[in-house]
N, C-alpha and C positions, 0 to 999 in steps of 0.2 A: 605356774605347771601344779597343776592337780595332784594330790597323792591319794593314792588307795590304800586301804590294809586288807591284806587277805590273810586268811588261817593257812599256813605253810601245810600241813598235813592234808589239808583238805584241796589246797592247790595241788599238790604232788598225787592224790588220789585220783583228782579229773585230769591231769596230764599223763595219769599211768606210768609216772616213773619218778624216783627218787632222787634229788640232788643234794650234794653238801651246800651249803652257803656261796661258797667260792664257784662252784660249778653255775649256780642257777643265776649269779651276777654275771656270770660271763654270756648266759643265755640272753637275759635282759640285753647285755650291751650291745648284742649281735642283732636284736630287734629292734634297736633306737630306743630301750627304754634304760631307767637306772633303779637298780636295788639302793634305796635310800639309808635303809635302817632296819636290821632285826632287833626285834623287841617282842616284850608279851602286854597283854591290856593292862596288867597292874602297873609296869614300869612306865607306860604311856599314861596312866592317870596320875601317877606321882611326878612323871615329870611337867604335868599341865597344872596341878592342882596342889602339890608340895607334898612332902614327905607326912605330915599329919592327916592328910586329907583321909575323911572314914568312907569314900567310894571306892578304896583299894580294898576294902573288906570283901571277901568274895570274887573279887577281880581273878580273871583266869589266866593260869601261866602258861598257856598255850602259846607257842611261838608264832608271831604275825609280822610278815612282810610288809614293809611300807615300801611304795613302788612309785617311783615320780613318772606321769604319764605327760605327752605332750598332750598342751590345751586343746589342739584340733583333734585330737583322738578319742571321739566321744564314745567310739565304739570300745576301748579298752578300760572303759572306767567303773567296770563289773568283774567279779571272777568269771564270768562266762564268756564276756567278751576276751578277756585275757587269754584264757585257756583255749578257746576258738582260733585266736590270731597265732598263737603259738603253737598251736597243733599244724595248722596250714603251713606256717612258715618253716618248720621241722619237716615237712614233707608227709605227715603221717594222717593227713587228712584234707579230702578235697575240699573246695569253698563249697557250701551250701547254694542251693537254689531257694531265693526266700519269694515266697507268693501271697499274692493279697486275692482274697476268694470271696465269692458271695456265698451264701448259705445254701442250705440242701435244696431248698424251694428255687432255687434258681436266679433269684432277685436278692435284693438287699433292703429287708424289710425295717430293717434297724436304721431311725434316721433322727438328726437333728432340724428344728426349725430354728432358725436362726431371726430375730426381730430386729427392726431398724434403731430399737433402743440402745443396742449395745455400740453403735458406730460410734458414740461420743466418748465412749473408755476403754473396752477391749473388743475389737470389731470380728475378730476370727477364732475359728473354734475348728479342730481337728479331732478324729476319734476313731479307734480301733476296738476289736473284741479277740481275745485270746480264748480260744475254745478248749474243754475239756483239758485244763492245766491239772498239773501236781504239783503241790509247795512240800518243801521240808522247812525245818526251820531255818537252815543255812541259805537256801534259794529264796526264800520270804525275806529274811534279814537284807540279802543282797539285791532283791528287788526294789526294797524301800531304800536302801542305800544310794543305788543309782539314782534314783529319783533326787535324791538331796545333792548328789554330784551334778548334775545337771542343772538343777536349778541354780546351784552357786556359779557355775562354769557359762555355759551359752544362753541359760536364761536370764542371765544377769540378775539372780536373785529375786526371781519371780516376776521381774518388771516388763520383761519381752513375753515370755512365755512361762504358763503355772501350769502343773501336770494334776490331775485329778485320776485316782484309780477306785473301782469299785467293784462289787460282786454282784456281777449282771443278774443273777438269778433272784436277788431281792428286789429287783426294778422292774417296772413295765414301760416298755416305750410306746410310742413315740418319746423323744426328749425335747424339750425347749430351752434354748439358750436366749435369755432375756435379761433387761435392766431394768430395776425397781428402785423405787425409794427405800431407803435401809429401814425407816419404819414398818413397811410390808412384808419384810423378809423376815420368816421364823420357820426355826429348826433346830434340832437339837446336834451340836456339832462334834467332832470326832473326841471320842472318849470320854464324853458329859453324859449325863441323864437329865439333864435339866433343857427346857426350850430358852432360846434367846431369840430377841432380835436381831438385827444385822447393826443396829446402834447399839444396843447392850454388849454385842460381842467387842466391838472398838475400846470400849471400856475393861471390860474382862479379858482382853488378851493385851492390854497397855503396858502390864509389866511382865508378861510372858518372855521367857528367855530368848526363843526363837521365833517366834510369831511377831512379835514387836516391832521389828525390822521392817517388817510386810506392810503394816497397817497405812502407812503415808500415801502407799502407789493408789487407793481406792477411797481415803478417809475424806476428804475432800470434794469428793464429788456429790453431785445430789443423786444419781444414781448407782446404784452397785449391780455388779454382773452376779448372775445366779444361774445356775443349771436344773429343772425338776424334770419328773417324768412325768408320764400321763395322767397319774394320779396326784401331781402337787408335790410329791417327794421331792425335797431338796437334795440333790445329789454334790453339791457345792458350791462355796461363796468364795470363785476364785479372785485373786491369788491367795485369800487366808488360809482357808480351811475346808476339808470335806466335811460332810453329815455323817453322823454316826449310822445311820440308818444302814446303808453301803458299804458300809468298812469292810475290807479284806481280812481273811482269817485264814489259818493254815487249811481248812476243809472247803475254802472257794475252788471252785472248778471252772467257771466262766468269769473272766475279768475283763470290764470295759475301761477302757483308757481314753480319755480326753484331754485336751490341752487348748486351753484358751490363750490367746496371744494378741500384742499388739504388732508382731511381726509374723507375717504367714510363712516364709521360708523356713526361720528358725523353728516355729512349731511344727513343720513337716520332717524338718532333722530330728527333731526330740522324739516324736511320734515313730518314726522308721527306728531309730536307735532303740527303743524299749521293746519294739515287737520284734525285731533281728533278735535282740539279746535272748528274749524270755519264751520266743515261740519254740525254742529246743524242748521246753516242758509239756507241751502240748501233745495230744495223741497223735494227730498229724503234725509231725515236726516241722517248724520253717514255715508255717502257714498261718494267717490271720484273718480274721473275716471283716470284710469292708463293711462301714458305715457310710450312710448319704448324710451330706450336708446342704441344707435346703434355705438359700437364702433369699429366695423369692419363687414365684412359678416357673420362670425361665432360667434361673441361676441355682445351679445346683453342683456339687462336687461329692467325688467319692474318695474316703481316705482308708487305709494307708496307700501310699501310692507305691513304695517299693520299687523305684523305678532303676532300672538298668540302663546304663547308656555308655555308647561307643566313641572311645577318641582314638585317634591315631598319631601315632609319633614317629620320629624318624630315628632310626639305627644309627646314622652317622652322629647324629646330637648324641645321643643315649651314650655311644662311644666318647665323643669327644669332651661331651662337658663333664662326665664322670672319672676320663682318663683310665678306662678298662683298656688294656693292651691284649691280654691273653684272650677276650672275647671279641677283639673286633672283627666285623664284619660277618658275626655269627649271630644272626639273629634269633635262632631255635634258644639258644641259651640266655638272649636277653627276655626273651618271652617267660623262659622257665623261671627267671629270677624274680620277673614281676607277679609269676603265678603264687609264687611264695608270700608274697604282700598281700594275696586275696584278691589281686587283679588279674583274673584269665585273660590271657594273652596268645595271640597267635602271630606266628611269622609267614606270609604268604609268598615271601620274596622281594627282590627289589630293595628298597630302603625302608619301607613302611611297616610297622607292627601296630595290630590291632590289639585294643587293650578295653577289656568290658569291666566298667565300674561298677560294683554293687551297692546298693543303699546303705551298707554299713560304712562306707568310704567318702562320706560327704565331706571329707577334708581335701579331697581330690578335684581342684577346681582348675587347674592348669597343666599343660605339658610339662612345666618344671615341678610339680608334685610328681608327678610319674619318675620323670629322669631322677627325682630325690630317691623314691622307692627304689629305684634302681642301686642305687649306690648303697642303700641300707642294706640290701638283700646280698650283693656281692660282698660287703663288709668294707666299712672305711681301712681297717688297718691292712685289709689285702690290696689296697691301690698303690700301686709303686709310685714311692716319692722321687721326683725329678727337678731339677734345675731349671728355671726358665729359659728359653731360647734365647732371647735377648737380656743384654745387661741393662740393668737398670739401678737407679740410686734413690734411695729413699732420702726426704728431708722435711722439715717442717712445712706447714702453711706458711705462705709470707704473712697472714693475719695473726696466726699465734706466735710467729716468730719477731712481730712487732711487738706484741702484747708483752712478751716475756724481755724484751729489750726496755721496753718502758718501765717495767716494776721497781727494777734497780734505782734508777734515778728519782723515782718518785717517792721512794722508801728512804733514799739518801737525803731528801729534802725535808725528812722529819715526819713523813705520814706512814701509818701503820695499816698492812692490808686486809681488808675483811672479804669474807666468802660468804655470800647471803643467798637465799632459797631464790630458785628461778620463779617460784610461784607465792601467790600472796593472795590478800583479800582484796574484793572489789574496792573498799574504800580506802584503802592504802594507796591507791594510783588514781581516786577520783576525788572524793568529799574532803578527804583528809589533806591533799594539797590544792583546795579550795576551787576545785570545779565541781558544777552543779551536780553533775550525773556520771555514772559510769558510761552513758551513751555517747558521751562527748570523747571517749577515750578509743582508740583503736585496738582493743584488747582481745586476746583470743582466750575463751571461757571455757572450763572446765564442765564437760555434761554431767557428770555425777562426783564432785568434789567430797573428799571425805570428812574434811573440817571448813571451818568457816576462814581459817588462816590460808588456805589452799584454794583460790575459788577461780584465780585467773592467772596467766601469764604475764610477769612483771614488765611494764612498757618503758619503766624509767629505774636505774638504779637506786635512786634517790630516797625511796621508804626502806629499803632494806639497810643502807647506811643510818638513816635515822633510827630505825628499832635496834642496831647495834649501839649507836650511842646511848639511847634511853636505858638500854641492859648494862650500860658499864658508866654510868653518869656519877657514879662515886668515885671514881678515878681521878687524880689530882688534873686540873686544865693545865696548858690546854690538850684537849683529845683531837687527834687529827687522823681522819679515818680516808682510805681510798679503796676503789675495786675497779678491777678490770674486767668486765664479763658481757655476756650477751642480754640484750632484751630481746622481746617478741613482737612484732607488730604485724596487724593485719595488713594483707597486700592481696589485691583481688588478680594482680599480674602475676604473682608467684603460683608456681605449680600446685600447692598445698594450702594456697589462701592465706598465708602467712611467710614471714620472713624473720631471721635472725640479723640483728645488727649489732656490732661489738663497740663498747662504749666505755669510755673513763669516767668515773664520779670520784669527786673527792669535797670532804666536808670540812671545816676547820672550826671546832667550839671552843670557846673561850669568854672571859667576862666582857669584852667587846668583840663583834662581828668579824673583824680581822679582814676584810675584803681583800686586803692589798696581799693577803697569804695567797688566797687561791687565785688572784690574779697574776702574783710572781711564779705561782705553780704551773700555771698556764703558759707564761712567757718562757718558763725554761723548758717546757715542753717541745713548744715549736722551736725554741733554738738547736734544740737535740735533733727534730725533725728538718732542719734548715729551711723552716718557712719563713720567712722576712715579715714584719710588720709593714703593711702598705695598705692604702686606702686607692692606689690608682684604678684608672678605669678598664685597665688590661686585665682585670679579675686575677692579679698575682698575690701572693700573701693573704694575711690575715689581719683583720679588725675588729673593735668592737661597735655594737649598734644598739642604741639606747631601743629598749621594747618594753612591754608590760606582760607579767605573767604571774598569776593568783597566788602561785607559790611564793614569788618573792616579794619583797617590801616595795612597794610602790616608788618608782624613781630611782631603785637600787638593783636594776636587773639589765644584762644588756645579751645581746645574740651574739654568738661567736661568728664571724663572716671569714669563709676560706674561699676563695676561687670564686666570690661573687655569689656563692651560697651559703646558708645557715647550717650550722654543723652541731649546734648546741648553744648551753645557756651558762651564763656565771652571775652571781649577785647575792645579795643578802635575804637570808629565807625569812618568810613572813612571820610575826610571832603569833598567828594563829594556828599555822601549820607547826610550828614547833611544841604548842600547848597539845596539840592532838595526838602529836607522837610523843609526849610525855618529856621532852627534853628542856630543861630549865635555863640552859644559858643561850645568848645570841650565836648564830652560825651563819656563816659565807657558804657559799656551795659552789661547785664547778660541774659541768656535766657534757659530754661532747662524743660525738662519732670518732674513729679513728680509723674506719673504713675507707676514707678519700684518702688516706695516706700512704695506702699499701697499694 
């Protein structure tokens, strides 16, 4: 959940009303937000950097509100959007009508020509112009801060969308969006006074505190995206940095906003959000000038869209899902509640409410989002608490109950329970277990892993137990560990493409492998589950069947067959596996699924 920092006095001035901290906290709660902290700039720096930090010198003592914003409410990520939303919610302002207009000549001469070269790296661009703006220091800071918040949130650290803002009066259109070899791109980057090639910039910003994290997005590409005007002036090298030539200042009157992207939908949302939030500073409030994007002679689009769309929701469902008794069958009141949430609504009779969704509310995608806004506007605390009309009895899921019942006897057998991470490295479930490649494993991969230790969801509990052994190998032998947890396996038949499977894993580590220890534990568990040892053809009971597995010593591994199907393995671990996990003593292991017994 993102957090925005707003100056208390500036916020109250914009709202036209002064609150106490407690009063404003209540206002936030009613609007579905949370006042997280009341602090100052100096206190924030001290908290992050420590008491001795020199950055606190000259830091402001002005009161700052830190407000938690829902991750999908992009329109509330700046002071302007927060004030607009609260004023509409309090009934002090009607939702504005945002408009995308052509320039005074009746058509849009400002356009971007997009070359085919960008298709391989960053294929989309959208743009808009805010005319006759005025900036103050506070609105300028808010303008920059909103871009940063969007970059970190919906833009996924610029990997999906990168925002560029420029002083339009310093440029000459039309503009070209192209991709060129890095050695051919030369310009003076923002706040620098020396010209660099794109290659040199990769080295120059390699140690930059903020920008270094964005370099890998394009660094290994043979071509880099670049935007130039008709005179060849470089506007930006997305997603890294803008050019210094077109930088925005407090004196800027006309602002060109461009967003390059790998995801066109998110680029449109980002552009709409910036335009809607800051068009209030234009001479013609809430209006933005359109820009044409030409992909070819026959394929062109005009942005910003600032599209309004209509949805129809059921009055009966709104009453029923939210649980509003006082407003039941009163469509006019439901429409009024939705209008408080910037969703202009009309009740025309019957069971239907017509809702107009503005370009600031891209978070409203389904009818359920509209019903949620009804609940927020009505007030969760105002919903009457009622008991269910039917008697219900809560109980554990059978799988969880069985897991809890098995933990005690396994611990009584001398094993210590471990709780390991569900995420692990790719090597942990592949090459370290003797497999040739991760391709041989039905693993669910994390698309943007933060560390090398958390790249995939585990498909076996064994690596986690062995890592725990390695971290505790100084303890006296024997070390006997077990875990009852879920693994995650790819499954094309599952709704989400993967499924969880509950397993037991136990490892005995001693001066000798002690296969009889884990075999005895298996027999004990089966005895408790009242599963007999049997190899009869009627597929009842369990038995062991010799098999080969690269994680186990050859000839010392067996499948556990239950009712004719393999549910796991038991055996002596291969010495090479132990070496890779830095375990110094022989080990035997047991791992099988307990879901067939539920």
